[in-house]
C-alpha positions as CSV (number, residue, x, y, z in Angstrom):
1,X,0.0,0.0,0.0
2,X,2.3,2.7,-1.3
3,X,0.0,5.6,-0.4
4,X,-1.2,4.5,3.0
5,X,-0.3,7.2,5.6
6,X,-2.2,6.5,8.8
7,X,-3.9,3.6,10.5
8,X,-7.1,4.9,12.1
9,X,-8.1,3.0,15.3
10,X,-11.4,1.2,15.6
11,X,-13.6,2.3,18.5
12,X,-17.0,1.4,19.9
13,X,-19.7,3.9,20.9
14,X,-18.0,4.4,24.3
15,X,-14.6,5.1,22.6
16,X,-13.2,1.7,23.6
17,X,-10.8,-0.1,21.2
18,X,-12.2,-3.2,19.6
19,X,-9.8,-3.7,16.6
20,X,-9.2,-7.4,15.8
21,X,-9.7,-8.9,19.3
22,X,-8.8,-12.4,17.9
23,X,-6.0,-11.4,15.6
24,X,-2.9,-13.7,15.9
25,X,-0.7,-12.6,13.0
26,X,0.0,-9.1,11.8
27,X,2.3,-8.3,8.9
28,X,2.9,-4.8,7.5
29,X,5.3,-4.6,4.6
30,X,6.3,-2.1,2.0
31,X,4.2,0.8,3.2
32,X,6.7,3.7,2.8
33,X,4.3,6.5,3.6
34,X,2.7,4.9,6.7
35,X,3.7,7.1,9.5
36,X,1.2,6.8,12.3
37,X,-0.3,4.1,14.4
38,X,-0.8,0.4,14.8
39,X,-4.2,-1.2,15.6
40,X,-5.3,-1.2,19.2
41,X,-6.7,-4.0,21.2
42,X,-4.8,-6.9,19.5
43,X,-4.3,-8.8,22.8
44,X,-4.3,-12.2,21.1
45,X,-1.4,-11.3,18.8
46,X,1.3,-14.1,18.5
47,X,3.4,-12.8,15.6
48,X,4.2,-9.3,14.3
49,X,6.2,-8.4,11.2
50,X,7.0,-4.8,10.2
51,X,9.2,-4.6,7.1
52,X,10.2,-1.5,5.0
53,X,8.0,1.0,6.8
54,X,10.7,3.6,7.4
55,X,8.3,6.4,8.4
56,X,6.2,4.5,10.8
57,X,6.3,5.9,14.3
58,X,4.9,3.4,16.8
59,X,5.6,1.2,19.7
60,X,5.3,-2.6,19.8
61,X,1.9,-3.9,21.0
62,X,2.0,-5.1,24.5
63,X,0.1,-8.3,23.8
64,X,1.3,-10.9,26.3
65,X,0.9,-13.8,23.8
66,X,3.5,-12.5,21.2
67,X,6.0,-15.2,20.4
68,X,7.6,-13.9,17.2
69,X,8.8,-10.3,16.4
70,X,10.4,-9.3,13.1
71,X,11.4,-5.6,12.5
72,X,13.1,-4.8,9.3
73,X,14.0,-1.3,8.1
74,X,11.5,0.4,10.4
75,X,13.8,2.1,12.8
76,X,11.2,4.6,14.1
77,X,9.3,1.7,15.6
78,X,10.4,2.1,19.2
79,X,12.1,-0.8,21.0
80,X,11.4,0.2,24.6
81,X,10.7,-3.3,25.8
82,X,10.0,-6.7,24.3
83,X,7.1,-9.0,25.0
84,X,8.0,-11.2,28.0
85,X,7.3,-14.5,26.2
86,X,8.8,-13.8,22.8
87,X,10.6,-16.8,21.3
88,X,11.9,-15.4,18.0
89,X,13.3,-11.9,17.5
90,X,14.7,-10.6,14.2
91,X,15.9,-7.0,13.9
92,X,17.4,-5.5,10.7
93,X,18.4,-1.9,9.8
94,X,18.3,0.0,13.1
95,X,21.2,2.4,12.6
96,X,21.1,3.9,16.1
97,X,20.4,0.9,18.1
98,X,23.1,0.4,20.8
99,X,21.6,-2.4,22.9
100,X,18.5,-4.6,23.0
101,X,15.8,-3.9,25.5
102,X,16.0,-7.1,27.5
103,X,15.9,-7.9,31.1
104,X,15.4,-10.9,33.3
105,X,11.7,-11.0,32.3
106,X,12.8,-12.0,28.7
107,X,13.7,-15.6,29.7
108,X,12.1,-17.5,26.8
109,X,14.0,-16.2,23.8
110,X,15.2,-19.0,21.6
111,X,16.2,-17.4,18.2
112,X,17.9,-14.0,17.9
113,X,18.9,-12.6,14.5
114,X,20.4,-9.1,14.2
115,X,21.6,-7.4,10.9
116,X,22.7,-4.0,9.7
117,X,22.8,-2.4,13.2
118,X,26.1,-0.5,13.0
119,X,25.8,1.1,16.4
120,X,24.9,-2.0,18.4
121,X,27.6,-2.6,21.0
122,X,26.1,-5.1,23.4
123,X,24.4,-8.5,23.1
124,X,21.9,-9.4,25.9
125,X,23.3,-11.9,28.4
126,X,21.2,-11.9,31.5
127,X,17.9,-13.6,31.1
128,X,18.6,-15.4,27.8
129,X,21.9,-17.2,28.3
130,X,20.1,-20.4,29.3
131,X,17.4,-20.3,26.7
132,X,18.9,-19.0,23.4
133,X,19.3,-21.7,20.8
134,X,20.1,-19.8,17.6
135,X,22.2,-16.6,17.2
136,X,22.7,-14.7,13.9
137,X,24.7,-11.5,13.6
138,X,25.5,-9.6,10.4
139,X,27.0,-6.2,9.7
140,X,27.3,-5.1,13.3
141,X,30.9,-3.9,13.3
142,X,30.9,-2.3,16.8
143,X,29.4,-5.3,18.6
144,X,31.3,-6.6,21.6
145,X,30.9,-10.3,21.6
146,X,30.3,-11.6,25.2
147,X,33.3,-13.4,26.5
148,X,32.2,-14.0,30.1
149,X,28.8,-15.7,29.8
150,X,28.3,-19.4,29.1
151,X,25.4,-20.0,26.7
152,X,24.2,-23.3,27.9
153,X,21.5,-23.9,25.2
154,X,23.0,-22.2,22.1
155,X,23.1,-24.6,19.2
156,X,23.7,-22.5,16.1
157,X,26.0,-19.4,15.8
158,X,26.3,-17.4,12.5
159,X,28.5,-14.3,12.6
160,X,28.9,-12.5,9.2
161,X,30.7,-9.3,8.6
162,X,30.5,-8.4,12.2
163,X,32.3,-8.0,15.5
164,X,35.5,-6.1,14.8
165,X,36.4,-6.8,18.5
166,X,36.2,-10.6,18.0
167,X,39.8,-11.8,18.0
168,X,39.5,-15.3,19.5
169,X,36.3,-17.3,19.5
170,X,35.8,-19.1,22.8
171,X,34.3,-22.5,21.8
172,X,33.9,-23.6,25.5
173,X,31.2,-21.0,26.1
174,X,28.9,-22.9,23.9
175,X,28.7,-26.5,25.1
176,X,25.7,-27.5,22.9
177,X,26.8,-25.7,19.7
178,X,26.3,-27.9,16.7
179,X,26.9,-25.3,13.9
180,X,29.4,-22.4,13.8
181,X,29.6,-20.1,10.7
182,X,32.0,-17.1,10.8
183,X,32.3,-15.0,7.7
184,X,34.0,-11.7,7.2
185,X,35.3,-11.3,10.7
186,X,38.6,-9.7,9.7
187,X,40.1,-9.4,13.1
188,X,39.4,-13.0,14.1
189,X,42.7,-14.8,14.6
190,X,41.8,-18.1,16.3
191,X,39.4,-20.5,17.8
192,X,40.1,-21.3,21.4
193,X,39.1,-23.7,24.2
194,X,39.9,-23.7,27.8
195,X,42.7,-25.9,29.2
196,X,40.2,-27.8,31.4
197,X,38.8,-30.8,29.5
198,X,38.1,-29.4,26.1
199,X,36.7,-32.7,24.8
200,X,33.5,-32.1,26.8
201,X,32.8,-28.8,25.1
202,X,32.9,-29.9,21.4
203,X,30.9,-33.1,21.4
204,X,27.9,-31.4,19.9
205,X,29.7,-29.6,17.0
206,X,28.5,-31.0,13.6
207,X,29.3,-28.2,11.2
208,X,32.1,-25.6,11.1
209,X,32.6,-22.9,8.5
210,X,35.3,-20.2,8.5
211,X,35.5,-17.9,5.5
212,X,36.8,-14.5,4.5
213,X,38.6,-14.1,7.8
214,X,41.8,-12.6,6.5
215,X,43.7,-12.7,9.8
216,X,42.6,-16.1,11.0
217,X,45.7,-18.1,11.7
218,X,45.1,-20.9,14.2
219,X,42.9,-23.6,15.7
220,X,43.1,-24.8,19.3
221,X,46.7,-25.8,20.1
222,X,45.7,-29.4,21.0
223,X,43.7,-29.8,17.9
224,X,39.9,-29.6,17.3
225,X,38.4,-32.4,19.5
226,X,35.0,-32.6,17.8
227,X,34.2,-36.3,17.5
228,X,30.8,-35.7,15.8
229,X,31.9,-33.0,13.3
230,X,30.7,-34.0,9.8
231,X,31.3,-30.9,7.8
232,X,34.4,-28.6,7.9
233,X,34.9,-25.7,5.5
234,X,37.6,-23.1,5.5
235,X,38.1,-20.5,2.8
236,X,39.5,-17.1,1.9
237,X,41.8,-17.2,4.9
238,X,45.0,-15.6,3.5
239,X,47.2,-16.2,6.6
240,X,46.1,-19.7,7.6
241,X,49.1,-22.0,7.4
242,X,47.8,-25.2,9.1
243,X,44.7,-27.2,9.6
244,X,43.9,-28.5,13.1
245,X,46.4,-31.1,14.4
246,X,45.4,-34.8,14.8
247,X,42.5,-34.5,12.4
248,X,42.7,-38.3,11.7
249,X,41.9,-39.1,15.3
250,X,40.1,-36.1,16.7
251,X,37.6,-35.8,13.8
252,X,36.5,-39.5,13.3
253,X,33.1,-38.6,11.8
254,X,34.2,-36.0,9.3
255,X,32.6,-36.6,5.9
256,X,33.0,-33.3,3.9
257,X,36.1,-31.1,3.9
258,X,36.3,-27.9,1.8
259,X,39.5,-25.8,1.5
260,X,39.3,-22.7,-0.6
261,X,41.7,-19.9,-1.3
262,X,44.1,-20.5,1.6
263,X,47.3,-19.6,-0.2
264,X,49.7,-20.1,2.8
265,X,48.4,-23.6,3.6
266,X,51.2,-26.0,2.7
267,X,50.1,-29.5,3.8
268,X,47.7,-31.7,5.6
269,X,48.4,-32.3,9.3
270,X,50.6,-35.2,10.5
271,X,48.6,-38.4,10.3
272,X,46.6,-37.2,7.3
273,X,42.9,-36.9,7.0
274,X,40.2,-38.9,8.7
275,X,39.3,-42.2,7.0
276,X,35.6,-41.3,7.3
277,X,36.1,-38.6,4.7
278,X,33.6,-38.9,1.8
279,X,34.0,-35.6,-0.1
280,X,37.1,-33.4,-0.5
281,X,37.5,-30.2,-2.5
282,X,40.7,-28.1,-2.8
283,X,40.3,-24.7,-4.5
284,X,43.2,-22.3,-5.4
285,X,45.6,-23.4,-2.7
286,X,48.8,-23.4,-4.7
287,X,51.2,-24.4,-2.0
288,X,48.9,-27.3,-0.9
289,X,48.5,-28.5,-4.4
290,X,52.3,-28.3,-5.0
291,X,52.8,-30.8,-2.1
292,X,50.2,-33.2,-3.4
293,X,52.5,-36.2,-3.4
294,X,52.4,-36.1,0.4
295,X,48.7,-35.9,0.8
296,X,48.2,-39.6,1.6
297,X,44.7,-39.8,0.2
298,X,45.1,-43.3,-1.4
299,X,44.3,-44.9,2.0
300,X,40.9,-43.1,2.3
301,X,38.6,-45.9,1.2
302,X,35.5,-43.9,2.0
303,X,36.4,-41.0,-0.3
304,X,33.8,-40.8,-3.1
305,X,34.1,-37.2,-4.4
306,X,37.2,-35.2,-5.2
307,X,37.3,-31.7,-6.8
308,X,40.5,-29.7,-7.5
309,X,40.7,-26.2,-8.8
310,X,43.9,-24.2,-9.0
311,X,46.5,-22.4,-11.0
312,X,49.4,-24.5,-9.9
313,X,52.2,-24.3,-12.4
314,X,53.7,-27.7,-11.9
315,X,50.7,-29.8,-12.8
316,X,51.0,-31.0,-16.4
317,X,49.5,-34.4,-16.0
318,X,46.7,-35.5,-13.6
319,X,46.1,-37.6,-11.6
320,X,49.6,-38.8,-10.7
321,X,50.2,-42.4,-9.7
322,X,48.5,-43.4,-6.4
323,X,47.5,-39.8,-5.6
324,X,43.8,-40.6,-5.2
325,X,41.9,-43.7,-3.9
326,X,40.2,-46.0,-6.4
327,X,36.9,-45.6,-4.5
328,X,36.1,-42.3,-6.3
329,X,32.7,-42.0,-7.9
330,X,33.1,-38.3,-8.8
331,X,36.2,-36.4,-10.0
332,X,36.3,-32.8,-11.1
333,X,39.4,-31.0,-12.4
334,X,39.2,-27.2,-12.9
335,X,41.3,-24.1,-13.6
336,X,44.7,-25.9,-14.1
337,X,46.1,-23.8,-17.0
338,X,49.3,-25.9,-17.6
339,X,47.5,-29.3,-17.6
340,X,48.3,-31.0,-20.9
341,X,47.2,-34.6,-20.3
342,X,45.1,-37.0,-18.2
343,X,46.8,-40.1,-17.0
344,X,44.8,-42.8,-18.6
345,X,46.5,-45.6,-16.8
346,X,45.7,-44.1,-13.4
347,X,42.1,-43.3,-14.4
348,X,41.5,-46.9,-15.3
349,X,42.0,-47.7,-11.6
350,X,38.8,-45.8,-10.8
351,X,36.5,-48.7,-11.6
352,X,33.5,-47.1,-9.9
353,X,33.9,-43.6,-11.3
354,X,30.5,-42.2,-12.5
355,X,31.1,-38.5,-13.0
356,X,34.1,-36.8,-14.6
357,X,34.2,-33.0,-14.9
358,X,37.0,-31.0,-16.6
359,X,36.9,-27.2,-17.0
360,X,39.1,-24.2,-17.7
361,X,42.1,-26.2,-18.8
362,X,43.0,-24.5,-22.0
363,X,46.1,-26.6,-22.7
364,X,44.6,-30.0,-22.2
365,X,45.2,-31.6,-25.6
366,X,43.2,-34.8,-25.8
367,X,41.5,-37.6,-23.9
368,X,43.9,-40.4,-22.8
369,X,44.8,-43.1,-25.3
370,X,43.7,-45.7,-22.8
371,X,40.2,-44.2,-22.9
372,X,38.1,-43.3,-19.9
373,X,36.7,-45.8,-17.3
374,X,33.8,-47.9,-18.6
375,X,31.8,-47.1,-15.4
376,X,31.4,-43.4,-16.4
377,X,27.8,-42.2,-16.9
378,X,28.4,-38.5,-17.1
379,X,31.2,-36.4,-18.7
380,X,31.4,-32.6,-18.6
381,X,33.9,-30.6,-20.5
382,X,33.8,-26.8,-20.2
383,X,36.2,-24.1,-21.6
384,X,38.7,-26.6,-22.9
385,X,39.0,-25.4,-26.5
386,X,41.5,-28.1,-27.6
387,X,39.2,-30.8,-26.3
388,X,36.0,-29.3,-27.6
389,X,36.6,-30.2,-31.3
390,X,38.1,-33.5,-30.5
391,X,35.0,-34.6,-28.6
392,X,32.4,-33.7,-31.4
393,X,29.8,-36.4,-31.7
394,X,30.8,-38.9,-34.5
395,X,33.3,-36.5,-35.9
396,X,35.9,-35.7,-33.2
397,X,39.1,-37.6,-33.0
398,X,38.4,-38.5,-29.3
399,X,34.8,-39.6,-29.9
400,X,35.6,-43.3,-29.9
401,X,37.1,-42.9,-26.4
402,X,34.0,-41.3,-24.9
403,X,31.1,-42.8,-27.1
404,X,30.2,-45.3,-24.4
405,X,29.3,-42.5,-21.9
406,X,25.5,-42.0,-21.7
407,X,25.5,-38.3,-21.0
408,X,28.2,-35.9,-22.4
409,X,28.0,-32.2,-21.9
410,X,30.4,-29.8,-23.8
411,X,30.3,-26.2,-22.7
412,X,26.9,-26.7,-20.9
413,X,25.3,-28.3,-24.0
414,X,24.5,-32.0,-24.1
415,X,25.8,-33.6,-27.3
């Protein structure tokens, strides 16, 4: 309602408010000229959403039944106090908000999501530390992350482009955390645990993502004791030189490992990677790719998917002998400009390989003389100009080597 300017209250003959006595959900969105008023008498309200109403001057209804509050780009809606039984709170685009109006009466909050609040300095601690399950913070550069409160119930933490003060993330403050995602925290240098029994603190951790944290350099000194961690992703960390120690023993449940744009990372930790690993991708980590003969991946019998991308100058043939386990079902090779050939003899060992993807390898000259594995059901070739003409259906020189593959895609087109 682009022209709506004022919400007129409903009244009975005696002047009493009777608007929507049974209303449970109220959503007001994209009313840029609405400047005055919210309906009165909505005591049954359970959920309220106000979005992109930047002229609206109002206070939140005092309905005791409210469980969910979402305020987005409506900074003139006053946050004096929150409903005492609110479970979910989302606040976006409050430029002058310095703290959240919470006290010991707000002891039910389970989900807190805050974005684009550049003046926010404090997170609530008293009253919600034992109830909060999910915390999301984005673009709140002045926020001081609490370092002295133990969040006993918090399960998911997502911090993106926030918390300039965050230098070390204290894992032991979150004993039930199963997901941690930190992105764009440029002052973050490390993850830490206390010296008193760290194993008990990380048993719940299932997923860990660290990306675009340019000063991140280290994991806990004794390694990352997370026996139930299944997904681990680290990327765009320019100063990271080492992965956690003892990964092969401390991360026995790890299934997916993603390493992207970590130029100083040189090798995997001593002992190698966990034997549980199912998928591994390495993107633009030149030093790590250069040390590939020491990866020790051939013993990972559970590994099914492997993807490599990188501009490593010393890779002219791939894969080298015994570099990868024969258990692979998916292999992707991307952005290797000096790659000239595929090792046909080595590829023949991948007897269960179903998918092969090759992209952005301008010097790759032809398919191997030995052909590709008979098990292949999908072949994708993209931005490999020398291969493109050789793989033309019925006409290309390499067509007899790939004709047995049911689906062949060249530059995103199935041939």
